[in-house]
C-alpha positions as CSV (number, residue, x, y, z in Angstrom):
1,M,-2.6,-0.4,4.9
2,N,-6.2,0.8,5.4
3,E,-7.3,4.2,4.0
4,P,-10.9,4.9,4.9
5,N,-10.9,8.6,4.0
6,E,-11.5,10.1,0.6
7,W,-8.3,11.0,-1.2
8,D,-7.7,14.7,-1.8
9,G,-4.3,14.7,-3.6
10,S,-2.9,17.4,-1.2
11,D,0.8,17.6,-0.6
12,E,0.3,16.8,3.1
13,R,-1.7,13.6,2.3
14,L,0.8,12.4,-0.3
15,L,3.8,13.0,2.0
16,S,1.9,11.1,4.7
17,L,1.3,8.2,2.3
18,Q,4.9,8.2,1.3
19,E,6.1,8.1,4.9
20,R,3.8,5.2,5.7
21,F,5.2,3.3,2.7
22,N,8.7,4.0,3.9
23,A,7.9,2.6,7.3
24,Y,6.3,-0.6,5.8
25,V,9.2,-1.1,3.4
26,S,11.8,-0.6,6.1
27,F,10.0,-3.2,8.3
28,L,10.2,-5.7,5.4
29,L,13.7,-4.9,4.2
30,D,15.3,-4.6,7.6
31,G,14.2,-8.1,8.6
32,E,11.8,-7.1,11.3
33,M,9.0,-9.0,9.6
34,E,11.0,-12.2,9.4
35,S,12.3,-11.9,13.0
36,G,8.7,-11.4,14.3
37,H,7.2,-14.0,11.9
38,P,9.8,-16.6,11.0
39,E,7.2,-18.7,9.2
40,L,7.0,-16.0,6.5
41,A,10.7,-16.1,5.7
42,G,11.4,-16.4,2.0
43,K,7.8,-15.8,1.0
44,P,6.9,-13.0,-1.4
45,A,6.1,-9.7,0.1
46,R,3.1,-7.6,-0.8
47,I,1.8,-4.3,0.5
48,E,-2.0,-3.9,0.0
49,V,-3.6,-0.5,0.2
50,R,-7.3,-1.0,1.1
51,C,-9.4,2.1,0.5
52,T,-13.1,3.0,0.3
53,H,-12.6,5.6,-2.4
54,M,-10.8,5.5,-5.7
55,P,-7.5,7.5,-5.4
56,D,-7.3,10.8,-7.2
57,S,-4.9,11.4,-10.1
58,R,-2.1,12.7,-8.0
59,T,-2.3,9.8,-5.6
60,L,-2.5,7.3,-8.4
61,E,0.6,8.9,-9.9
62,L,2.5,8.5,-6.6
63,L,1.2,5.0,-6.2
64,G,2.5,4.2,-9.7
65,H,6.0,5.5,-8.8
66,I,5.9,3.5,-5.5
67,H,4.9,0.4,-7.3
68,D,7.8,0.7,-9.7
69,Q,10.3,1.3,-6.9
70,L,9.0,-1.7,-4.9
71,A,9.3,-3.9,-7.9
72,F,13.1,-3.5,-7.7
73,Q,12.9,-4.9,-4.2
74,E,10.6,-7.7,-5.3
75,I,7.7,-6.3,-3.2
76,K,4.3,-6.2,-4.8
77,L,1.9,-3.3,-4.4
78,E,-1.8,-3.7,-4.7
79,V,-4.5,-1.1,-4.3
80,V,-8.0,-2.5,-3.4
81,V,-10.9,-0.1,-3.6
82,R,-13.9,-1.5,-1.7
83,N,-17.1,-0.8,-3.6
84,D,-19.3,-2.0,-0.7
85,P,-19.3,0.4,2.3
86,R,-19.8,-2.6,4.6
87,G,-16.3,-3.8,3.6
88,K,-17.4,-6.9,1.7
89,E,-15.1,-8.4,-0.8
90,S,-16.5,-6.7,-3.8
91,A,-13.5,-4.7,-4.9
92,S,-11.8,-3.0,-7.8
93,R,-8.1,-3.6,-8.0
94,C,-5.7,-1.0,-9.4
């Protein structure tokens, strides 16, 4: 999941982020990922949020709740903040 814009912690933005996660998780849990990519069957799942700005406190709180809920489904969540605007692999991981 790529997030190039700065986080603002608004209700609209948080709802949009939550809806995107719901779609990704549904894709994983409903078996669509495995049916489209059978070579991935049985492998651990991870959703990675790649962003160019550190999430604000409200967004971090939501991501923490999402992380905890995904753990019940054995899905990992990783947030990668790119420090280099050219997208190089220097990153902070939350």
